[in-house]
N, C-alpha and C positions, 0 to 999 in steps of 0.2 A: 583380705576385708581384717578389717583389726576388730576384736569382740564388742564393742562398742556400735560397730557399725552396725554385727553383725544383730544387733538387742535393737536397736533403731528400725531396722529391715523388716524383724518379726512384729518391730509393733504399728507400725506401716501398713504391712497387709494386715494384720489383725483388725483394722480399722478398716480395710476393703471388706473383710469376711464380713465384719458386723453390718456394715450398711445393708447388705445386700440380704441376710438375716432381718431387718428389719422390713425390709422390702418385701423379705418370702411370708415375712407373719401379717404385714399389711394387706397383699395383692390375695383377687378373692380368687385367682386359677395360675397355678405356677409355681404352687409354693415349691414342689421336690423341686424343677428345676432349678429356682433361685435359691434354692437350698444348696445343690450341688455345684452350682456356680460359686457359690462363698466358698466353697471347697477348694476350690483353684486358688485362691491367695496361701494357702500354706503351701503347695506345691511350689506357687513363684518365691517363695520364700525359700524353700529347700533348693532351689534351682538358681537361685540368688545369691544367700549367704551359707547353704548346709541344713541338715538336720536340725542343728539347735533352731537355728531359725524358725524353720518350719513349725516344729514342737512347741515353740514358744508363742508362734503365729493362730496355731490353732487351741490352746490352752487358754490364749488372753483373750480371743471374741469367745471361742468356748462358754467360758466362765461368764463375760463379761452380758453374753447373747443370754444365761439363763437369768442372770439378776434383771435385766433394760429389756430384753425384747418380751415385747405382749403375749408369743405364739410360745410355749415352751415346748410345744411339741416339736418344732424349727429348730429351734437351740439345742435338744434334745440328740435329733434328728444328727446336726451340722457334729456334736460335741462326742458323740459312740460309734458314728461311722464315715461322713464324706467330708468331715472335717480333718479328720484320724490320716484316713486310709492313705492318703497320697503320701504323707511323712512318713508312714508304716512302707509303703508301697518303694521310695527309694531307702529305706533300708534292706527289705527285703530285697532287692533288685542288685544291690552290692554284693550279695552273697555271688554274681555270678556261673547261678548252677539253674539252667531251666526246668528243670523238671521238680527240684528243691522251690524254687520261687514260686511257681502255680503252688506246689500243692502248700505251699506257708500263705499265699493271698487266697487260697479256695478254704483253705481252714477259718482265717482271719473274716472272710464273710458268713459262712455260715455261724460261725459262733455266734455273731453280730447278728443277724437275722433270727438265730435260735432264742439269742436275747430278747430284742423285739414282739418273738412268734408269744413267748412266756409271756411278758411282761404285761403286754396286751389283752392276752387271756385270762391274766390272771385281774388286771384293772378294768378293763371297756366289757372285754367278752366272756364273761364264763360259758357260755355252749357255742364258741364261733360255729360259721354254716361250714357247711360238709365239704365245699371246695378250700377251705381254710385248714384241713386235719388230712390231706392230700400227699401223697409224696410229689406233686404235679407241683405245688407252692417250693419246692426244694430246690427239683431241677428247674422250673421258669426262671425261680431268682437266681441261681448258678449261670442260667443261659447269659440273662440279663448282665449280669456281673463280668462274667467273660469277655462280652461288646464293652462295656462303661472301663473294661478296665486296659482291651485294646487301643481304642479312642483316648482315652486315657494317657499311656504311652507314645500316642501317635502327634497325641498334643506337646507331650512334653520334647519331644525330638524338634518338631517346629519351632516351640520358644526356645530351645536350645539352640537353634542353627541362628533364627531368628533375631532374637530379641538379647541374648548372650553370647552370641559370633562364638560358639564354641560346638562342635561335633557332637551329634546324641551319642550316648554313651551305651547307650541299651540297643541291641538287638531285635529284630523285629519278631513275633511270635509266628 
């Protein structure tokens, strides 16, 4: 695809992400799920037009989300983790060395989790409950993240086969 086509693809997918971010901010429940679904659009842009289009989709939807979406927490979650992770995942998995890939993915997730934890503690919870101060939060978070990553890999493989008619390059964990 030509460069202009990649930019247009990133923009179209960004519009889809932004629409879901609006829904997430208006929904009485399911905000996390809708925000995660908004993160599927950068993944689609990566599959359709490459990593640059995915990064454009993430940046445009995230920045416009911060400006336009009423719930800034939803936009921040998208901007700092759920929107960028599919793009980072594509870049990390291009290394083709499974132990290094998992190490980088876990490092990425834990950096985002710790950033959110310290930001929430500083801004909202100066004295967090005991369950938020335990290592179980990190262990549970990492377990959920591994499940999320495996599910995302399977979704990428399915989309690659069905929509883009190309075999998945990702090997199963």
